[in-house]
C-alpha positions in Angstrom: 71.8 78.9 53.5 73.5 78.3 56.8 77.2 78.0 56.3 79.8 76.9 58.9 83.4 77.9 58.3 85.7 75.7 60.4 89.2 77.0 61.0 92.1 76.1 63.4 93.0 79.8 63.7 91.3 83.1 62.8 91.5 86.7 63.8 93.6 88.4 65.2 96.1 86.2 63.4 96.9 87.8 60.0 97.2 85.4 57.1 95.8 84.6 53.7 93.4 82.1 55.2 92.1 84.6 57.7 91.5 87.1 54.9 89.8 84.4 52.8 87.3 83.5 55.6 86.6 87.1 56.5 86.1 88.3 53.0 83.9 85.3 51.9 81.9 85.6 55.2 81.2 89.3 54.6 80.3 88.8 50.9 78.1 85.8 51.5 76.3 87.6 54.3 75.6 90.5 51.9 73.9 88.0 49.6 71.6 87.0 52.4 73.3 83.8 53.7 74.1 83.1 57.4 77.8 82.4 57.9 79.3 81.1 61.2 83.0 80.8 61.9 83.9 77.9 64.3 87.4 78.4 65.7 89.4 78.4 68.9 90.0 80.9 71.7 92.6 83.7 71.5 93.3 85.2 74.9 92.5 88.9 75.2 90.9 89.2 71.8 87.3 90.3 71.4 85.6 89.7 68.0 84.4 92.7 66.1 82.0 90.7 63.9 78.9 88.5 64.7 78.7 84.7 64.5 82.3 83.9 65.5 82.1 80.9 67.8 85.3 80.2 69.8 86.0 77.1 71.9 88.7 76.6 74.5 92.2 75.8 73.4 95.9 75.9 74.4 98.8 77.6 72.6 101.5 75.6 70.9 104.7 76.6 72.6 105.5 80.2 71.7 103.7 80.2 68.4 100.4 81.9 67.4 98.8 78.5 66.8 96.3 76.9 69.2 95.3 73.4 69.9 91.8 72.3 70.7 90.3 68.9 70.5 86.6 69.5 71.0 83.9 72.0 70.7 81.7 73.2 73.6 78.2 71.7 73.8 76.7 75.0 72.7 79.0 75.2 69.6 78.3 71.5 68.8 74.5 72.1 68.9 74.9 75.2 66.6 77.1 73.3 64.2 74.4 70.6 63.8 72.1 73.3 62.3 74.4 74.1 59.4 73.4 73.2 55.8 77.1 72.8 54.9 80.4 73.1 56.6 83.5 74.4 54.9 86.8 73.3 56.5 89.8 75.5 56.1 92.4 73.4 57.9 92.5 69.6 57.6 93.9 68.5 61.0 92.1 69.9 64.1 89.1 71.4 62.3 89.0 68.6 59.8 88.9 65.9 62.4 86.2 67.8 64.3 84.1 68.1 61.2 84.2 64.4 60.6 83.4 63.7 64.2 80.5 66.2 64.6 79.1 66.5 61.1 79.4 63.1 59.5 76.9 61.4 62.0 74.3 64.0 61.1 75.0 63.8 57.3 76.0 67.5 57.1 78.0 67.8 53.9 81.7 68.8 54.3 83.8 70.8 51.9 87.5 71.1 52.4 89.8 73.8 50.8 93.5 73.2 51.0 95.1 76.6 51.4 98.6 75.7 52.6 101.8 73.6 52.0 101.6 72.3 55.5 104.9 70.3 55.3 106.8 73.5 54.3 105.1 75.6 57.0 105.8 73.0 59.7 109.5 73.2 58.9 109.5 76.9 59.3 107.2 77.4 62.3 106.8 74.2 64.3 110.1 72.3 64.1 109.0 70.0 66.8 106.1 68.9 64.6 107.9 68.9 61.3 108.2 65.1 61.3 104.5 64.8 62.2 103.6 67.1 59.3 106.2 65.8 56.8 105.5 65.0 53.2 105.3 61.3 54.2 102.8 62.1 56.9 100.7 64.1 54.5 100.7 61.2 52.1 99.3 59.0 54.9 96.7 61.5 56.2 95.5 63.6 53.4 94.1 60.8 51.1 92.0 59.3 53.9 90.7 62.7 55.1 89.9 63.9 51.6 87.9 60.7 50.8 85.8 61.4 53.9 84.8 64.9 52.6 82.0 65.5 50.1 84.2 67.8 48.0 87.8 68.9 48.0 88.7 72.4 46.6 92.1 73.6 45.5 92.7 77.3 44.9 95.0 76.6 42.0 96.0 73.9 39.5 99.4 73.8 41.0 98.1 73.0 44.5 95.8 70.3 42.9 99.0 68.6 41.6 100.6 68.8 45.1 97.5 67.1 46.5 97.8 64.4 43.9 101.4 63.9 44.8 100.3 63.4 48.4 98.2 60.6 47.1 94.8 62.3 47.2 92.5 60.4 44.8 89.2 62.1 45.7 87.7 64.5 43.2 89.3 67.9 43.4 87.8 71.1 41.9 89.7 74.3 41.4 88.0 77.4 42.8 90.3 80.4 43.1 90.4 82.4 46.3 88.6 85.6 45.6 89.8 89.2 46.2 87.8 92.4 46.7 89.3 94.2 43.8 87.5 97.5 44.3 90.0 99.2 46.6 92.8 98.3 44.2 90.9 99.3 41.1 89.8 102.8 42.3 92.3 105.7 42.0 94.3 106.0 45.2 96.3 108.8 46.7 99.8 107.2 46.8 101.9 107.3 49.9 104.3 110.2 49.6 107.6 108.9 48.3 109.7 111.4 50.3 108.2 110.1 53.5 109.5 106.6 52.6 112.9 108.0 51.8 112.7 107.7 48.0 112.9 110.2 45.1 110.3 110.8 42.3 112.5 109.1 39.7 113.1 105.9 41.7 111.6 102.6 40.5 110.0 101.2 43.6 109.5 97.5 44.2 107.1 96.4 46.9 106.6 93.2 49.0 103.6 92.6 51.2 103.5 89.7 53.7 104.7 88.2 56.9 108.4 88.6 57.5 108.8 85.0 58.4 111.1 82.2 57.1 108.5 80.7 54.8 108.3 83.9 52.8 112.0 83.7 51.7 112.6 87.4 52.2 116.3 87.0 52.8 116.6 85.6 49.3 114.7 88.6 48.0 117.0 91.0 49.8 120.1 89.3 48.4 118.7 89.7 44.9 117.8 93.3 45.5 121.3 94.1 46.8 122.6 92.9 43.4 120.0 94.9 41.6 120.9 98.1 43.6 124.5 97.6 42.6 123.6 97.6 38.9 121.0 100.4 39.0 121.1 103.5 41.3 117.5 104.6 41.1 115.7 101.7 42.7 114.0 101.1 46.1 112.3 98.3 47.9 109.4 98.6 50.3 108.8 95.7 52.7 105.2 95.9 54.2 104.6 93.6 57.1 106.2 92.3 60.3 107.2 89.0 61.7 109.9 87.0 63.5 112.5 87.5 60.9 112.4 91.3 60.8 115.4 92.0 63.1 117.5 89.5 61.0 116.4 91.1 57.8 117.1 94.6 59.0 120.6 93.4 60.0 121.1 92.0 56.5 120.1 95.3 55.0 122.7 97.2 57.1 125.4 94.7 56.3 124.7 94.9 52.6 124.9 98.7 52.7 121.5 99.3 51.2 119.8 101.0 54.2 118.9 104.0 52.0 117.3 101.7 49.4 115.0 99.6 51.6 112.1 100.8 53.8 110.5 98.6 56.4 107.0 99.8 57.1 106.0 97.3 59.8 102.3 96.3 60.0 100.1 98.5 57.8 96.3 98.6 58.2 94.8 96.6 55.4 92.7 99.6 54.1 96.0 101.5 53.5 97.6 98.8 51.4 96.2 100.1 48.1 98.0 103.4 48.7 101.3 101.6 49.0 100.5 99.6 45.9 99.8 102.9 44.1 103.2 104.3 44.9 105.0 101.2 43.6 106.1 100.2 40.1 106.2 96.4 40.6 105.6 93.6 43.1 108.3 91.1 44.1 108.1 87.9 46.1 110.5 85.0 46.5 108.0 82.8 48.5 107.5 79.2 47.3 105.0 78.2 50.0 102.1 80.2 48.7 99.1 78.2 47.5 97.1 81.2 46.2 98.7 84.5 47.2 96.1 87.2 47.5 98.7 89.9 47.7 99.9 88.9 44.2 96.4 89.3 42.9 95.9 92.6 44.7 99.2 93.9 43.2 98.1 92.9 39.7 94.7 94.6 40.2 96.7 97.7 41.1 98.5 97.4 37.8 101.8 96.1 39.2 103.7 93.4 37.2 105.0 90.6 39.5 108.3 89.0 39.9 108.2 85.5 41.5 109.5 82.0 41.7 107.7 79.2 39.8 105.7 77.3 42.4 102.1 76.3 43.1 100.2 79.5 43.5 102.5 82.2 42.1 103.2 80.1 39.0 99.4 79.6 38.4 98.7 83.4 38.6 101.6 85.1 36.9 102.3 84.6 33.2 106.0 84.9 32.5 106.7 87.8 30.2 103.1 88.9 30.1 102.0 89.9 33.6 105.4 89.7 35.2 108.4 87.4 35.3 108.9 83.9 36.8 112.1 82.2 37.7 112.6 78.4 38.2 113.8 77.4 41.6 116.1 79.3 44.0 118.3 80.6 41.2 119.6 83.8 42.7 121.4 84.9 39.5 118.3 84.3 37.3 116.0 86.1 39.8 118.3 89.1 40.0 118.6 89.3 36.2 114.8 89.3 36.0 114.6 92.0 38.7 117.1 94.2 36.9 115.1 93.8 33.7 111.9 94.6 35.4 113.5 97.8 36.8 115.3 99.1 33.7 112.8 98.2 30.9 110.2 100.9 31.5 108.2 100.3 28.3 107.9 96.5 28.9 106.9 97.1 32.6 104.2 99.5 31.4 102.8 96.8 29.0 102.9 94.1 31.7 101.1 96.5 34.0 98.1 96.7 31.7 98.1 92.9 31.2 98.3 92.3 35.0 95.4 94.6 35.7 93.2 92.8 33.1 94.3 89.3 34.4 93.2 90.1 37.9 89.6 90.3 36.9 89.1 86.6 37.0 89.8 86.6 40.8 87.1 89.1 41.7 85.2 88.0 44.8 81.9 88.4 43.0 82.9 85.6 40.6 84.6 83.3 43.0 81.9 83.5 45.7 79.3 82.5 43.2 81.5 79.5 42.2 81.6 78.6 45.9 77.9 78.9 46.3 77.4 76.5 43.4 79.6 73.9 45.1 77.7 74.4 48.4 74.4 73.8 46.7 75.7 70.8 44.8 76.9 69.0 48.0 73.7 69.9 49.8 71.6 68.4 47.1 73.7 65.3 47.0 73.3 65.0 50.8 69.6 65.3 50.5 69.5 62.5 47.9 71.4 60.3 50.2 69.1 61.0 53.1 66.0 60.3 50.9 67.6 57.1 49.8 68.2 56.0 53.4 64.7 57.0 54.4 63.3 55.0 51.4 65.2 51.9 52.4 64.1 52.3 56.1 60.5 52.7 55.0 60.6 49.6 52.8 62.3 47.7 55.6 59.6 48.8 58.1 56.8 47.9 55.6 58.3 44.5 55.2 58.2 43.9 59.0 54.6 44.9 59.1 53.8 42.2 56.5 
């Protein structure tokens, strides 16, 4: 099978979507399929994997995002040879898929990974009106009807799409995770090098230090927890535009000795940081299907989060972690304190979390994806045969 993954942005940008494409591409290729990534240029970056097709684009102001409105002739010719295309972003790549693939009856699958209205408010204020909830309600239903299949990574995101007015069929296929590195015994990062003691209960967050991750809220809650419990620490793994502000908040809160910023950490080392931690914490409400939450659970870490599409679909309150409704700082802090001090319950939730992560293994989800690919390809073939039959009958009628 020849599969085209279409994305507005790819490596070197670090995101859940990038990880999703890269992991599925690698796994599907190991199964013998050909996978091509169609995306846009990124100045100075050279791809370290085959079959990544980049087309010219321009950066959006000072963001990491690029704008491109067409593919090169070479990319277009290659795209026409795909058996199926899988669109990861609905706007640029989505419109190009409709323009280039629809005339050739190449089936189109779209996976909605992101709360675009919330991300626009955080990262592209000049476009927040364009990508507002009202704009999504105008665009998404039309775009989704034009696709052969719409996939949501979670039930919560499917409900968000319904609120946007999407009336096309939506199937839920979880984003897969390679669980092996998080399942296998790891040599934990040494606690003393992070500034913590053996008896400390360590909480960890992994993600971009950007406004959409709500890390400031997380730090406010942790400051309250640190006041109530001496032996607790927080590890923040990642980097981003909010790091300076967050470090300043840590200093002003007087918890410098309790919080450790690692900066960017190579992905292959993340399991070692998970292994040193006792629980995973996140206050993000923009996640559609957070892979870091699943990776944490696979590592045996109970999760504390806010009820929202994505996190609320993965974590079972009181079973694999704790969930808090809305931006309720007091409730979130109370659950964090409980997670820290109740060692026996945390141990039980650790076992449950590890077991629950199994349903997100890439081996399972990739197979689910391949079944959807095959389904839309067969449907497209039937439509083609139907068209050819009608043309043959029309031609035969002319001969008579």
